[in-house]
C-alpha positions as CSV (number, residue, x, y, z in Angstrom):
1,X,15.7,-6.9,-50.4
2,X,14.3,-3.3,-50.5
3,X,16.3,-0.6,-49.4
4,X,15.2,1.9,-46.8
5,X,17.0,5.0,-46.1
6,X,16.7,6.6,-42.6
7,X,17.9,10.0,-41.3
8,X,19.8,10.7,-38.3
9,X,19.1,14.9,-37.5
10,X,22.3,15.7,-35.1
11,X,25.8,14.3,-35.6
12,X,26.5,14.1,-31.4
13,X,27.3,10.8,-30.0
14,X,23.4,9.8,-29.7
15,X,22.7,10.6,-33.1
16,X,25.4,8.4,-34.2
17,X,25.1,5.3,-32.0
18,X,21.8,5.7,-33.7
19,X,23.1,5.2,-36.9
20,X,25.3,2.7,-36.1
21,X,22.7,0.1,-34.4
22,X,20.8,0.7,-37.8
23,X,23.7,-0.4,-40.0
24,X,24.3,-3.3,-37.4
25,X,21.1,-4.8,-37.3
26,X,19.8,-4.0,-40.5
27,X,21.5,-4.6,-43.6
28,X,19.3,-3.1,-46.0
29,X,19.2,-0.1,-44.1
30,X,21.0,3.1,-45.4
31,X,21.5,5.7,-42.7
32,X,22.4,9.3,-43.5
33,X,23.2,12.0,-40.8
34,X,22.8,16.0,-40.9
35,X,25.3,17.3,-38.8
36,X,25.1,21.3,-39.2
37,X,28.7,22.1,-37.5
38,X,31.9,20.8,-39.3
39,X,33.0,17.9,-37.1
40,X,31.1,15.7,-35.1
41,X,30.7,16.0,-31.3
42,X,30.5,19.3,-31.5
43,X,28.3,20.5,-28.6
44,X,27.2,18.8,-25.6
45,X,29.5,15.4,-26.5
46,X,32.6,17.3,-26.9
47,X,32.2,19.9,-24.0
48,X,31.6,17.1,-21.0
49,X,33.6,16.0,-18.6
50,X,34.0,12.5,-20.1
51,X,32.4,10.6,-16.8
52,X,31.4,7.2,-17.7
53,X,28.5,6.9,-14.8
54,X,27.5,4.0,-12.6
55,X,24.1,4.4,-12.0
56,X,24.4,6.0,-8.9
57,X,22.0,9.2,-8.9
58,X,19.1,7.9,-11.0
59,X,15.5,6.7,-10.2
60,X,15.1,2.7,-10.3
61,X,13.1,2.0,-12.7
62,X,13.5,4.9,-14.8
63,X,14.6,4.9,-18.4
64,X,17.4,6.6,-17.2
65,X,18.8,3.9,-14.4
66,X,18.6,0.7,-17.2
67,X,19.9,2.5,-20.2
68,X,22.7,3.7,-18.1
69,X,23.4,0.5,-16.5
70,X,23.5,-1.4,-20.2
71,X,24.9,1.4,-21.8
72,X,28.3,1.4,-19.6
73,X,28.6,-2.3,-20.1
74,X,28.7,-1.9,-23.9
75,X,30.6,1.3,-24.2
76,X,33.2,-0.4,-21.5
77,X,33.2,-3.0,-24.8
78,X,33.3,-1.0,-27.6
79,X,36.3,1.4,-26.2
80,X,38.2,-2.1,-26.2
81,X,37.0,-3.4,-29.6
82,X,38.3,0.7,-30.9
83,X,41.0,0.9,-29.0
84,X,39.9,4.2,-26.9
85,X,40.7,5.5,-24.1
86,X,38.6,3.6,-20.8
87,X,40.0,4.2,-17.5
88,X,38.2,3.1,-14.4
89,X,39.7,5.7,-11.8
90,X,36.7,5.0,-9.4
91,X,34.8,7.9,-8.2
92,X,33.8,9.0,-4.3
93,X,30.6,10.7,-3.4
94,X,31.2,12.5,0.0
95,X,29.0,13.8,2.8
96,X,31.3,16.4,4.2
97,X,29.1,17.3,7.3
98,X,26.3,15.4,9.6
99,X,23.5,17.8,7.6
100,X,23.9,15.8,4.6
101,X,23.8,12.0,5.6
102,X,20.1,11.8,5.0
103,X,20.2,12.8,1.5
104,X,23.5,10.4,1.4
105,X,21.6,7.5,2.7
106,X,18.9,8.3,0.5
107,X,21.7,8.1,-2.3
108,X,23.2,4.9,-0.8
109,X,19.9,3.1,-1.4
110,X,19.0,4.4,-4.6
111,X,22.6,3.2,-6.0
112,X,22.1,-0.4,-4.3
113,X,18.9,-0.9,-5.7
114,X,20.1,0.3,-9.5
115,X,22.6,-2.4,-8.8
116,X,26.1,-0.4,-8.9
117,X,28.8,-2.7,-9.6
118,X,31.2,-3.1,-6.7
119,X,29.5,0.1,-4.2
120,X,31.0,0.5,-0.6
121,X,30.0,2.8,2.2
122,X,33.4,4.1,3.3
123,X,33.8,6.1,6.9
124,X,35.2,9.1,7.3
125,X,38.3,8.0,8.1
126,X,38.7,5.9,5.3
127,X,37.9,8.5,3.0
128,X,41.8,9.0,2.8
129,X,42.7,5.5,1.8
130,X,40.9,6.3,-1.1
131,X,41.5,10.4,-2.0
132,X,44.4,11.2,0.3
133,X,42.9,15.0,0.1
134,X,39.5,14.6,0.3
135,X,37.7,15.5,3.2
136,X,33.9,14.3,4.9
137,X,32.0,11.9,7.3
138,X,31.1,9.9,4.9
139,X,31.4,8.4,1.4
140,X,30.4,6.2,-1.3
141,X,32.9,4.9,-3.7
142,X,31.7,3.7,-6.8
143,X,35.2,2.1,-8.1
144,X,34.0,1.1,-11.6
145,X,33.0,4.6,-12.6
146,X,34.9,5.8,-15.3
147,X,36.2,8.1,-17.9
148,X,36.7,8.2,-21.3
149,X,37.2,10.7,-25.0
150,X,33.5,11.0,-25.9
151,X,34.4,13.3,-29.0
152,X,36.8,10.2,-30.0
153,X,34.0,7.8,-29.4
154,X,31.8,10.2,-31.9
155,X,34.1,10.0,-34.8
156,X,34.6,6.4,-34.2
157,X,30.8,5.9,-34.3
158,X,31.0,7.9,-37.9
159,X,33.4,6.0,-39.1
160,X,31.8,2.8,-38.5
161,X,28.7,4.4,-40.4
162,X,30.4,5.4,-43.2
163,X,32.1,1.8,-43.0
164,X,28.4,0.5,-43.6
165,X,27.8,2.2,-46.8
166,X,25.9,5.3,-44.8
167,X,26.8,8.9,-45.1
168,X,27.5,11.5,-42.5
169,X,26.9,14.8,-43.8
170,X,29.0,17.6,-42.2
171,X,28.3,21.6,-42.5
172,X,24.5,20.5,-43.2
173,X,22.0,22.3,-41.3
174,X,18.4,20.9,-41.3
175,X,15.8,24.1,-41.9
176,X,12.2,22.0,-41.9
177,X,11.1,18.8,-41.4
178,X,7.6,17.8,-43.8
179,X,5.9,14.7,-44.1
180,X,4.8,13.0,-46.8
181,X,2.7,10.0,-47.9
182,X,5.5,7.4,-47.2
183,X,8.3,8.8,-46.1
184,X,9.7,12.1,-44.8
185,X,10.9,15.0,-46.7
186,X,14.1,16.7,-44.7
187,X,14.9,20.3,-45.8
188,X,18.5,21.4,-45.6
189,X,20.5,24.7,-47.7
190,X,21.9,22.2,-49.9
191,X,18.2,20.6,-51.1
192,X,15.1,18.4,-49.8
193,X,17.0,14.4,-48.5
194,X,14.0,11.9,-48.7
195,X,14.0,9.3,-46.5
196,X,11.8,6.7,-45.2
197,X,12.0,7.1,-41.4
198,X,13.4,9.9,-39.4
199,X,15.7,9.8,-36.0
200,X,15.8,13.6,-34.3
201,X,18.9,13.7,-31.9
202,X,19.3,17.1,-31.9
203,X,20.3,18.3,-28.5
204,X,20.6,21.7,-27.7
205,X,17.8,22.2,-30.7
206,X,16.0,19.5,-29.6
207,X,12.7,21.1,-28.9
208,X,13.2,23.4,-32.5
209,X,14.0,20.3,-34.8
210,X,11.3,18.1,-33.0
211,X,8.7,20.5,-32.9
212,X,9.0,20.1,-37.3
213,X,8.5,17.2,-37.1
214,X,5.6,16.4,-34.6
215,X,4.0,19.7,-33.8
216,X,4.4,19.4,-30.0
217,X,5.0,22.1,-27.8
218,X,7.1,21.1,-25.3
219,X,8.8,20.3,-23.5
220,X,11.4,23.1,-24.4
221,X,15.4,23.4,-23.8
222,X,16.3,26.0,-21.5
223,X,20.4,26.3,-22.2
224,X,22.7,26.0,-18.7
225,X,26.2,27.2,-18.9
226,X,28.6,24.9,-17.3
227,X,32.0,26.3,-16.6
228,X,35.0,24.8,-15.3
229,X,38.1,25.7,-13.6
230,X,41.4,23.7,-13.8
231,X,43.7,22.5,-11.3
232,X,47.5,23.7,-12.0
233,X,49.8,21.1,-13.3
234,X,51.5,21.0,-9.7
235,X,48.4,19.9,-7.9
236,X,47.0,17.7,-9.9
237,X,47.8,14.7,-7.7
238,X,45.8,16.1,-5.3
239,X,43.0,14.3,-6.8
240,X,43.7,10.5,-7.9
241,X,40.0,9.6,-9.6
242,X,36.8,11.8,-9.0
243,X,35.3,13.7,-6.4
244,X,31.7,14.5,-6.2
245,X,29.6,16.2,-3.6
246,X,25.6,14.0,-2.3
247,X,23.5,15.8,-5.3
248,X,20.2,17.9,-4.3
249,X,17.6,15.5,-5.7
250,X,15.4,18.9,-6.5
251,X,17.7,19.3,-9.6
252,X,19.2,17.1,-12.2
253,X,22.3,19.0,-12.0
254,X,25.0,16.7,-9.9
255,X,27.3,20.4,-8.4
256,X,30.9,21.0,-8.4
257,X,33.0,17.9,-8.3
258,X,36.8,16.8,-9.3
259,X,37.2,14.7,-12.5
260,X,40.5,13.3,-13.7
261,X,40.5,13.3,-17.5
262,X,42.3,10.8,-19.9
263,X,44.4,13.6,-20.5
264,X,45.8,13.7,-17.1
265,X,44.5,17.0,-16.6
266,X,42.2,17.9,-13.0
267,X,38.8,19.8,-14.1
268,X,36.9,21.4,-11.2
269,X,33.2,21.9,-12.2
270,X,30.6,22.1,-13.6
271,X,28.6,24.8,-12.1
272,X,25.2,25.5,-13.5
273,X,24.4,29.0,-14.9
274,X,21.3,30.1,-17.2
275,X,22.7,30.8,-20.6
276,X,21.1,33.5,-23.2
277,X,22.7,31.5,-25.9
278,X,22.0,28.1,-26.7
279,X,26.0,27.9,-27.5
280,X,27.3,30.2,-25.7
281,X,30.2,28.6,-24.3
282,X,31.3,32.2,-23.3
283,X,30.1,34.4,-21.3
284,X,30.0,37.5,-24.0
285,X,27.7,35.0,-26.1
286,X,24.1,36.2,-26.1
287,X,21.8,35.6,-28.9
288,X,18.2,37.7,-29.0
289,X,16.0,35.7,-30.7
290,X,16.6,33.2,-28.2
291,X,16.0,35.4,-25.1
292,X,12.8,35.9,-26.7
293,X,12.1,32.5,-26.9
294,X,12.4,31.5,-23.2
295,X,10.8,34.9,-22.3
296,X,8.0,34.0,-24.1
297,X,7.6,30.2,-22.8
298,X,5.7,30.4,-19.6
299,X,7.6,27.5,-18.0
300,X,11.0,29.0,-18.2
301,X,9.2,32.0,-15.5
302,X,7.4,29.3,-13.7
303,X,10.8,27.5,-13.6
304,X,12.8,31.0,-12.2
305,X,10.2,31.2,-9.3
306,X,11.2,27.8,-8.3
307,X,14.7,28.1,-8.6
308,X,15.6,31.5,-8.6
309,X,18.0,31.5,-5.3
310,X,19.5,28.2,-6.2
311,X,20.5,30.4,-10.0
312,X,22.1,33.4,-7.5
313,X,24.2,31.2,-6.2
314,X,25.4,29.6,-9.6
315,X,25.7,33.4,-10.7
316,X,27.8,34.7,-8.1
317,X,30.3,31.5,-8.6
318,X,30.5,32.4,-12.2
319,X,31.6,35.6,-11.3
320,X,34.0,34.7,-8.6
321,X,36.4,32.0,-8.5
322,X,37.0,32.9,-5.1
323,X,32.8,31.7,-4.4
324,X,33.4,28.9,-7.2
325,X,35.8,27.3,-5.1
326,X,34.6,28.4,-1.6
327,X,32.3,25.3,-2.5
328,X,34.7,23.0,-4.1
329,X,37.3,23.1,-1.1
330,X,34.9,21.6,0.9
331,X,35.9,18.4,-0.8
332,X,39.6,18.6,-1.2
333,X,40.4,21.3,1.4
334,X,44.3,22.0,-0.2
335,X,42.9,23.1,-3.2
336,X,43.1,27.0,-3.2
337,X,42.0,30.1,-5.2
338,X,45.5,30.5,-6.8
339,X,45.3,27.0,-7.5
340,X,43.3,26.7,-10.5
341,X,42.6,28.9,-14.0
342,X,39.6,28.9,-15.9
343,X,39.0,26.1,-18.7
344,X,36.1,25.5,-20.9
345,X,32.6,25.3,-20.9
346,X,29.8,23.3,-22.1
347,X,26.3,23.8,-22.4
348,X,23.7,21.5,-21.0
349,X,20.5,21.3,-22.9
350,X,17.6,21.2,-20.5
351,X,14.6,20.2,-21.6
352,X,11.3,22.4,-19.3
353,X,7.9,21.4,-19.0
354,X,5.3,24.5,-19.5
355,X,4.2,23.8,-15.5
356,X,8.1,24.5,-15.2
357,X,9.3,21.5,-14.3
358,X,12.6,20.2,-14.8
359,X,12.8,17.3,-17.0
360,X,14.9,14.4,-15.8
361,X,14.4,11.3,-17.4
362,X,14.9,10.6,-21.3
363,X,12.0,11.4,-23.3
364,X,12.1,10.1,-26.5
365,X,8.5,10.4,-28.6
366,X,7.7,8.4,-31.8
367,X,5.2,8.8,-34.5
368,X,4.2,7.9,-37.9
369,X,7.9,7.4,-39.1
370,X,9.5,9.9,-37.1
371,X,11.0,9.0,-33.8
372,X,12.2,12.5,-31.0
373,X,14.9,12.4,-28.8
374,X,13.3,15.1,-26.8
375,X,15.1,15.3,-23.6
376,X,18.7,13.5,-23.3
377,X,20.8,14.3,-20.4
378,X,23.5,13.3,-18.8
379,X,24.4,10.3,-18.5
380,X,23.1,10.0,-22.3
381,X,26.6,9.8,-23.3
382,X,27.2,6.9,-21.1
383,X,24.0,5.4,-22.1
384,X,24.3,6.0,-26.3
385,X,24.6,2.8,-27.2
386,X,22.2,1.7,-25.1
387,X,20.0,4.2,-26.0
388,X,20.3,3.0,-30.0
389,X,19.2,-0.3,-28.9
390,X,16.3,1.4,-27.6
391,X,15.3,3.8,-30.6
392,X,16.1,1.3,-33.4
393,X,13.8,-1.0,-31.9
394,X,10.8,1.6,-32.6
395,X,12.3,2.3,-35.8
396,X,12.4,-1.4,-36.5
397,X,8.6,-1.9,-35.3
398,X,7.2,1.4,-37.5
């Protein structure tokens, strides 16, 4: 059987899951992963809170809802097989007062339509049975929401690819993509790599690399920095698992929440602050080139006009620990400003359409031997193995 080579741009969890699925399904396929950093999972994969989502939030019938449900069960099985951490510590989504109950009821109906396993509604008096230090008038308890170490999962997926005869090329940035008769040429600083098919899973740079591949101008990636606080060891036990707010359906962000990590640490966050750099994990990280790119995109200004008030509040929380914790303390009142320290940050690759709409669902395009994953926000890590099945189905059909 003739060997076929499939290139994967991006060594995050989605790209690696696609590579692994290709090697599992097609023994005659050789996979080559191009990763510009010197390690796998260096960006979104390695900077998230490690939550394995159960599917509460996603529009029923959407690709997110479908792939999250399947991906969660696949990820749990994979972690068990590979000896990776997977802890079902559970999640409470808390309505703190009566003004949130309409959104809360809609969220519950949504979650039940998505078949979230073990979901139950908890009255205010029952909240402390699950999270003794939480406060609110009602909550949804998702006992199978879990935590894992996605960077470790990414490394394991990379090992699977190499064990199957594939290649993971670190420190290999893709600088261009050109179609040719019968295949695709991938340009790097080390030279041109010829592949038969290409899958672009470039995360924070998904729009740029995808544009080289298919010429489409939207959606564009607008980066948002999510900043975390970390509870002091003396107060970690105030949170057993995860405590989340009722999300605002206008936004794809879930709001500041409490999350226990597999390390035993408890994080608060993230917020969502516009970032002037796609890889700007520190506030002082600024890219004039990227600022010019955002300023020249009509979708950015349309988005800004719609959401500037929320953006101003997020910025206030970024600048002031007191303001940041004012929101968080609504859910765990015993946590004070002196009980937290600034921790790390992550960058969310938020896709924005030309009309300013925040793209919420996964967006995956396929044309003439090239598949582009243009939008894969949370729960992409949870869904990664299922996204891989979905993508490989398309690659196989081409």
